[in-house]
C-alpha positions, 0 to 999 in steps of 0.5 A: 859104773853104768855103761851109758855113763861111760859111753857119754863121758868117752863121747864127751872127751872125744868131742872136746878134743875135736873142738879144741883141735879144730878151734882155728877152723871153727872160728866164731862157731866154737862158743856155740859148739862148746855151749852145746857140748856142755848142755848135752853132757849136763842133761845126759848125765842128769837124766842117767843119774835120776834114772839110777836114783833109788826110789824113796819108800 
């Protein structure tokens, strides 16, 4: 696996833990933070997958 993909997954897991650990403190901001995290992971992994995709010849 690519180092950037592993780093992205590790950062995501840490941020997800932080979101759910501090959900009482975040209050109403938990939903936008969660949606931002999901968007970040989706776009980041998609760009890494597209970059690693072999070109059709």
